[in-house]
Structure formats: structure tokens, C-alpha cells
C-alpha positions in Angstrom: 253.4 333.0 134.0 256.6 335.2 134.4 256.5 338.9 135.1 259.1 341.6 134.5 261.0 340.6 137.6 262.0 337.4 135.8 263.0 339.3 132.7 265.1 341.8 134.9 266.9 338.8 136.5 268.2 337.7 133.1 269.0 341.2 131.7 272.7 340.9 132.6 275.5 338.8 131.1 278.0 338.6 134.0 276.9 338.3 137.6 278.6 338.6 141.0 276.6 336.9 143.7 277.1 338.1 147.2 275.4 336.6 150.3 272.2 334.7 149.8 269.8 333.1 152.3 271.3 330.4 154.4 271.4 327.3 152.2 272.0 326.4 148.6 269.7 328.9 146.8 272.5 331.2 145.6 274.6 328.3 144.5 271.7 326.9 142.6 270.9 330.3 141.1 274.4 330.7 139.8 274.2 327.2 138.2 270.8 328.2 136.6 272.3 331.5 135.3 275.1 329.5 133.7 272.5 327.2 132.0 271.0 330.3 130.6 274.3 331.3 129.0 275.3 333.8 131.7 278.5 334.0 133.7 278.1 333.8 137.5 280.6 333.9 140.3 279.7 333.5 144.0 281.5 335.4 146.7 282.4 333.6 150.0 282.4 335.6 153.2 282.4 332.8 155.8 282.4 329.1 156.3 278.7 328.7 155.7 279.0 330.5 152.4 281.9 328.3 151.5 280.1 325.0 152.2 277.1 325.8 150.0 279.3 327.1 147.2 281.8 324.3 147.4 280.9 322.9 144.0 281.1 326.2 142.2 283.5 328.8 141.0 283.8 331.2 143.9 285.9 334.0 145.3 286.8 334.4 149.0 286.6 337.8 150.6 289.0 337.9 153.6 289.5 341.6 154.2 287.7 344.1 156.5 284.4 345.7 155.5 286.2 349.0 154.8 288.2 347.4 152.0 285.2 345.9 150.2 284.6 348.7 147.7 288.2 348.6 146.6 288.1 344.8 146.3 284.9 345.1 144.1 286.8 347.5 141.8 289.6 345.0 141.4 287.2 342.1 140.6 285.2 344.3 138.3 288.3 345.2 136.3 289.2 341.5 136.1 285.8 340.0 135.2 283.7 342.9 134.0 280.6 341.8 135.8 277.5 344.0 135.0 275.2 342.8 137.8 275.4 342.2 141.5 273.0 339.9 143.2 272.4 339.7 147.0 269.8 338.8 149.6 268.7 341.8 151.7 270.0 345.3 151.3 270.6 346.2 154.9 273.6 344.0 155.6 276.8 346.2 155.9 278.6 344.4 153.1 275.5 344.7 150.8 275.1 348.4 151.7 278.8 349.0 150.7 278.2 347.1 147.4 275.0 349.1 146.7 276.9 352.5 146.9 279.7 351.1 144.9 277.4 349.7 142.2 275.5 353.1 141.9 278.8 354.9 141.4 280.1 352.4 138.8 276.7 352.1 137.0 276.5 348.3 137.7 273.1 346.8 138.3 272.4 346.0 142.0 269.6 343.4 142.3 268.2 342.4 145.7 266.4 339.3 146.7 264.1 339.3 149.7 261.3 337.3 151.3 258.2 337.7 149.2 256.0 340.8 149.5 253.2 338.3 148.9 253.7 335.1 150.9 253.6 332.2 150.4 254.4 331.2 146.8 256.6 334.3 146.0 260.0 335.8 146.7 261.0 339.4 145.9 263.5 340.7 143.4 264.1 344.4 142.8 266.8 346.5 141.3 268.2 349.2 143.6 266.7 348.1 146.8 263.7 346.4 148.6 261.2 347.3 151.2 261.6 351.0 152.2 264.6 351.2 149.9 262.5 350.1 146.9 262.5 352.4 143.9 258.8 351.7 143.2 256.5 354.7 142.8 254.8 355.9 146.1 252.4 358.2 144.2 248.8 357.0 144.3 248.1 358.7 140.9 250.6 356.5 139.2 248.7 353.4 140.1 245.3 355.0 139.5 246.4 355.7 135.9 247.1 352.0 135.3 244.4 350.0 133.4 242.4 347.5 135.4 243.2 343.9 134.5 243.4 340.5 136.2 246.5 339.2 138.1 248.9 336.8 136.5 248.5 333.2 137.3 251.0 331.4 139.5 252.1 328.0 140.8 251.3 327.2 144.5 254.6 326.4 146.1 254.8 324.9 149.6 257.7 326.2 151.8 259.5 323.8 154.1 260.2 324.9 157.6 262.3 321.7 158.1 264.5 322.7 155.2 264.9 326.2 156.5 265.9 325.0 159.9 268.2 322.2 158.6 270.1 324.7 156.3 270.4 327.2 159.1 271.9 324.7 161.5 274.4 323.5 159.0 275.3 327.0 157.9 275.9 327.9 161.6 278.1 324.8 162.1 280.2 325.6 159.0 280.4 329.2 160.0 281.8 328.3 163.4 284.1 325.6 162.1 285.8 327.9 159.6 285.7 331.1 161.7 289.5 331.2 162.2 289.9 331.5 158.4 287.5 334.5 158.1 288.8 336.6 161.0 287.7 339.9 159.5 284.1 338.8 158.9 281.3 340.0 161.2 277.8 338.6 160.6 274.9 341.1 160.4 273.1 339.2 163.2 274.1 337.1 166.1 274.9 333.6 164.9 275.3 330.8 167.4 274.4 327.2 166.8 273.9 326.5 170.5 271.6 329.4 171.0 269.7 328.9 167.8 269.2 325.2 168.5 267.8 326.0 171.9 265.4 328.5 170.3 264.2 326.1 167.7 263.5 323.4 170.3 261.7 325.9 172.4 259.7 327.1 169.4 258.6 323.5 168.7 257.1 322.8 172.2 255.7 326.3 172.5 253.8 325.8 169.3 252.0 322.8 170.7 251.3 324.5 174.0 250.0 327.7 172.5 247.7 325.7 170.2 246.0 324.1 173.2 246.0 327.2 175.3 244.5 329.5 172.7 241.6 327.4 171.5 239.1 329.5 173.5 240.6 332.8 172.3 240.2 331.6 168.7 236.4 331.1 169.4 236.1 334.5 171.0 237.8 336.2 168.1 235.4 334.7 165.6 232.3 335.5 167.7 232.2 338.0 170.6 235.3 340.0 169.6 234.6 339.9 165.8 234.8 343.3 164.3 235.7 344.9 167.7 239.4 344.4 167.9 242.4 346.1 166.4 245.1 343.6 165.3 248.7 344.8 166.1 251.3 342.8 164.1 254.6 341.9 165.8 257.8 341.4 163.7 260.9 339.3 164.4 262.9 340.9 167.3 266.0 341.4 165.1 264.2 342.4 161.9 266.4 344.8 159.9 263.2 346.6 158.8 262.7 347.8 162.4 266.3 349.0 162.8 266.6 350.6 159.4 263.0 351.7 158.5 261.2 352.6 161.7 261.3 355.0 164.6 261.5 352.2 167.2 264.5 350.9 169.0 263.0 347.4 169.2 259.7 345.5 169.3 259.2 346.3 173.0 259.2 350.0 172.2 256.5 349.5 169.6 254.4 347.4 172.0 254.5 350.1 174.6 253.6 352.9 172.2 250.6 351.0 170.7 249.1 350.0 174.1 249.4 353.5 175.5 247.9 355.1 172.4 245.1 352.5 172.4 244.4 353.1 176.1 244.1 356.9 175.6 242.2 357.0 172.3 240.5 353.8 171.3 236.7 353.2 171.7 236.0 351.8 175.2 234.2 348.7 173.8 237.1 347.7 171.6 240.0 345.3 172.0 243.7 345.2 171.1 245.1 341.9 169.8 248.9 341.4 169.4 250.0 338.7 167.0 253.4 337.2 167.6 255.6 336.4 164.6 255.9 332.6 164.1 259.6 332.8 163.3 260.2 334.5 166.7 258.3 332.0 168.8 261.4 330.4 170.3 263.4 333.7 170.7 261.0 336.1 172.4 257.9 336.1 174.5 256.2 339.4 175.3 253.5 338.1 177.6 254.8 339.7 180.8 255.5 343.0 179.1 252.1 343.2 177.5 250.3 342.2 180.7 252.3 344.7 182.8 251.6 347.7 180.6 248.0 346.8 180.0 247.4 346.4 183.8 249.0 349.7 184.6 246.9 351.3 181.9 243.7 349.8 183.3 242.9 347.9 180.2 244.1 344.4 181.0 240.8 342.8 180.0 240.9 344.4 176.6 244.4 343.4 175.5 245.0 340.0 174.1 248.3 338.3 173.0 248.2 335.4 170.5 250.7 333.2 168.8 249.7 330.6 166.3 246.1 331.5 165.5 245.6 331.5 161.7 246.5 334.9 160.3 243.7 334.9 157.8 241.2 334.4 160.5 242.7 337.2 162.6 242.7 339.6 159.7 239.2 338.7 158.5 237.6 339.4 161.9 239.7 342.5 162.8 238.2 346.0 162.8 241.6 347.4 161.6 245.3 346.6 161.6 248.4 348.3 163.0 252.0 347.4 161.9 255.5 348.8 161.8 256.2 347.7 158.2 255.5 343.9 158.1 254.5 342.3 154.8 251.3 341.3 156.7 250.3 344.8 155.9 249.9 343.6 152.3 247.6 340.8 153.4 245.6 343.3 155.4 245.2 345.5 152.4 244.2 342.5 150.3 241.2 342.1 152.7 240.6 345.9 152.4 241.2 346.4 156.2 241.9 349.9 157.5 245.7 349.9 158.1 248.1 352.2 160.0 251.8 351.9 159.2 254.2 353.1 161.9 257.4 352.7 160.0 258.4 353.0 156.3 256.8 350.6 153.9 256.3 350.5 150.1 252.5 350.1 150.6 252.1 353.2 152.8 250.4 355.2 150.1 247.7 357.8 150.4 244.3 356.2 149.8 245.6 352.7 150.8 246.7 353.4 154.4 245.6 355.8 157.1 247.9 358.9 156.9 247.0 360.5 160.3 248.6 359.8 163.7 248.1 356.6 165.6 246.0 358.4 168.3 243.5 359.4 165.7 243.5 356.1 163.9 241.5 354.2 166.5 238.4 356.4 166.0 238.9 357.2 162.3 236.3 356.3 159.7 238.9 355.6 157.1 238.3 352.9 154.4 241.1 352.0 151.9 240.5 352.5 148.2 239.8 349.0 146.9 240.6 349.8 143.2 243.9 351.4 144.1 244.8 348.4 146.2 244.1 346.0 143.3 246.1 348.0 140.8 249.0 348.3 143.3 249.0 344.6 144.0 249.0 343.7 140.3 251.9 346.1 139.6 253.9 344.8 142.6 253.3 341.2 141.6 254.3 341.7 138.0 257.4 343.9 138.6 258.9 342.6 141.9 257.8 339.0 142.5 259.2 335.6 141.4 256.9 332.6 141.8 259.4 330.7 144.0 260.3 329.9 147.6 263.8 329.9 149.1 263.1 326.7 150.9 260.6 325.0 148.7 259.5 321.4 149.2 260.9 319.7 146.2 262.5 321.8 143.5 261.8 325.4 142.5 260.4 325.2 139.0 262.2 328.3 137.8 265.6 326.7 138.6 264.8 323.3 137.1 
């Protein structure tokens, strides 16, 4: 079944598509919009964008970032587009487009990784994550009637597809870089560096799986119900830079360990969960060991990588995050949750609102009814039953 996010996607008549996820998704989306009797034009910013839009009508943007609003005005006068589509709302080009669209009363629709993963991607008008326009008032959700969630198709994401498209995008980006001299990517992009990281991620995954078998048993038995699960996000996650008080993940790790040492029950444990997409890029073992040792709690702090997230959440006493979507999964299991950044689900009654030092000893329990109503509203109004890198075809775009 399709919710209001699907309806919102088709509300326009003429679309301008900015940058999408690495790969063919935005090119396929433009073709799908055309099949649904809409006009759609892709914008090319670099060689990677060019390659994946090579079979479609597209416009190349070759000017500096500062000239982008003026360029949008010119294109708007020529084509009369009423909707802008983009992936992520923190990229400088997309930020500029957002302010322009608001001034010109043009719809600004943002795709993002799903708030509920897997099987979903996010689509919102105006912004996503902490920029989302969704209500943050608990009473709004309490006033909604209780009803069951919409059904959905289970869609398997393909890591191999994601990696293959990222490699090819990087190659095309580098090959055509001389043609897009004014373009600056929002993140570091190097095929040599990324390939090394993916290879490292592959062998680390197998090593960690062997090394952490005993930890997995401890978590399900001796440590069950006694540990706080601290979620780590990708090192260059825009949600940290734009929507949190932390300079980086290391800053977050330090603050959590020090607070845990000072205020948590003496018989409790702290478990850090590494992000799987960050496996080849970062390893925080030495940092965590060093801070825990200096704090005198080295035997109570654990660092894990590829243990099943559902198991870790199920056996956790409570959960700490900056603003990861894992927070949504923790709430779905009705776990006490402390959010240290800005997040759409950080709502009174659902998450702990006091300071981190007090969280460790708090008797807080989330409101299960509120969580269910929030989840249903979020699913219906912001989620599309798709994957950016699905195995096989996305049914919506068939």
C-alpha cells in the first residue's frame, strides 16, 4: 500500500532533479515521472552525475556555488518547474536550492535513507531529519486514532550494487573533473582511498565475526539487561556536523565514556556499536580502550562491530545515540533512549529529556502508545516502500 509520501511525490507537474544517491536512481526516477505524464529534467554537476544521466534530458551546471540561485531563476523562467527533487538537504548546492525554492514558492522535496530500514526510503517536503517539518509535539500524536500500520513489501538491499555504483561514480567523477572545475563535492571522493576502505571493510568483517563470538554470548547471557548501548554513526555523517554539538565521533565517544564513568551504576556495562558502513574507514578501538583505562572502567566498556543490531537492542538496558535512525529501532523495542543531537523522534514521552549524566540512573520508560502512533504517522507521511540499491527492480519504478 502507498501512503501520502507517494501522493506527495506525484503532486507536481514539472520537476528539476538535482543530485541523487550515487547510481541510476535519479535517472530512473525521472523516467518514471515521465511515464506518469510529468516533465522531469536532471541536473549534472560532475562526471558521475553525467554518466548516470547520459540517456536522459539533462542540464549541466558549470558555475560556482554562489551563482546557483541565479541559475535556478533562469531555468525556472525557461521551464516553469514547480518541484525540486534532491537527495539529502545538507549539501551546499541543495541548501542553496532550498532557500531559493522557499523564496520562489517552489516545492522542495528531499530523499534520504529510510527512517525505517530496511525496506523504506524517506521523502519529505521542506527537509529531512532535524530539518523535517514534522510536528514535534507529543499531543499531536496522542490525538491521532489508534490503527494498524500499512502493509509493505520486503525489499532486499544490495551492498554489492551500492559499492559498484560508488566505484563507477568516483571513476567518472575523476575522469571528467577537468570539465567541472567549479564543482566541490560535499564529501571527500577518491576512488583509490574508497577502494582501499572497501577492501579493508571486507576482511575486517570476517575477522570481527570470528573475534566477537564470545562477546555475542556474553551479551545474551551475563550482560543481558545490564548494558547501555551507544550507537556510533559514520565518521562523516552530515547529521553530526549539522545537527549535533559534536565536532566528530571521537568527541561523542569521549563524552559518553566520561559521563558513564561518573554516573552509571557500578554493575553496568557500556557497549559501543560501530556503524557497518564505516567499518573500512575508522576503528575506534584504541581510543575507547585508552579513555576507559584512564577512567578505571576498562572491564566495563565493550566495542563491537558486526553483532546483529536486533540482538544488541533486545538485550540492552537502554540506548544512547547522537541522532541515528537506530534510535527509531530502539523506540520500536520500547527501550529507554537518550538523544544527544537533534532528531525528529526526540519527543517528550518517547525519549529521555534530562541530561546524559542523569540518564544512566533514571527510571524513565517510553510511552508505548505514543511510539506506535508516531511510527504509523511517520511511515504513512514520509516513507516510500523502496531501496536505493535494491536487488532486482524497485516495484514503484516498474
